[in-house]
C-alpha positions as CSV (number, residue, x, y, z in Angstrom):
1,M,33.4,0.2,18.0
2,S,30.4,-1.0,19.9
3,P,28.2,-3.9,18.5
4,L,25.2,-1.6,18.3
5,L,27.0,1.0,16.3
6,K,28.3,-1.8,13.9
7,L,24.7,-3.0,13.6
8,V,23.4,0.5,12.7
9,V,26.2,1.1,10.2
10,G,25.6,-2.3,8.6
11,L,21.9,-1.7,8.3
12,A,22.3,1.8,6.9
13,S,24.8,0.4,4.3
14,L,22.4,-2.4,3.5
15,M,19.6,0.1,2.8
16,L,21.9,2.3,0.7
17,G,23.1,-0.7,-1.3
18,L,19.7,-2.0,-2.0
19,G,18.5,1.5,-2.8
20,Y,21.3,1.9,-5.4
21,L,20.4,-1.4,-7.0
22,Y,16.6,-1.5,-6.9
23,R,15.3,2.1,-6.3
24,P,17.7,4.5,-8.0
25,D,14.9,7.1,-8.1
26,L,15.0,7.4,-4.3
27,I,18.8,7.7,-4.5
28,E,18.4,10.4,-7.1
29,R,16.1,12.4,-4.8
30,M,18.6,12.1,-2.0
31,N,21.2,13.1,-4.4
32,A,19.3,16.2,-5.3
33,L,19.5,17.3,-1.7
34,L,23.2,16.6,-1.3
35,R,24.3,17.5,-4.9
36,E,25.9,20.8,-4.1
37,Y,28.1,19.4,-1.3
38,F,29.1,15.8,-2.0
39,L,27.7,14.2,-5.1
40,N,27.8,14.6,-8.9
41,D,24.8,13.5,-11.0
42,A,26.8,12.1,-13.9
43,Y,29.0,10.1,-11.6
44,I,26.1,8.6,-9.7
45,A,24.3,7.6,-12.8
46,L,27.3,6.0,-14.3
47,E,28.6,4.3,-11.2
48,R,25.3,3.1,-9.7
49,K,26.0,-0.6,-9.7
50,K,29.5,-0.2,-8.3
51,W,28.2,1.9,-5.4
52,G,25.4,-0.5,-4.8
53,A,27.8,-3.4,-4.6
54,F,30.1,-1.4,-2.4
55,F,27.4,-0.6,0.2
56,L,26.1,-4.1,0.2
57,L,29.6,-5.5,0.9
58,I,30.1,-2.9,3.7
59,S,26.8,-3.8,5.2
60,F,27.6,-7.5,5.2
61,L,30.9,-6.7,6.9
62,F,29.4,-4.6,9.6
63,L,26.5,-6.9,10.2
64,Y,28.9,-9.8,10.5
65,M,31.1,-7.9,13.0
66,A,28.0,-6.9,15.0
67,W,26.7,-10.5,15.0
68,T,30.0,-11.9,16.3
69,S,30.2,-9.3,18.9
70,L,26.6,-9.8,20.1
71,A,27.0,-13.6,20.1
72,R,29.7,-13.6,22.8
């Protein structure tokens, strides 16, 4: 995986994580668009903090991997 792709995935995960934690209304709008295919409203409402923490951890992992790859 290239460092640039790791950086993009890390930043996208960071934005999703922060969105779940601080702006759930934006996530609910996104959910409305994807509801029929991937997501369930009740599940998202109940698991908001877990998903937010998950995306933040994934973002830190990818950002760290990108940082170490770019630092070489």
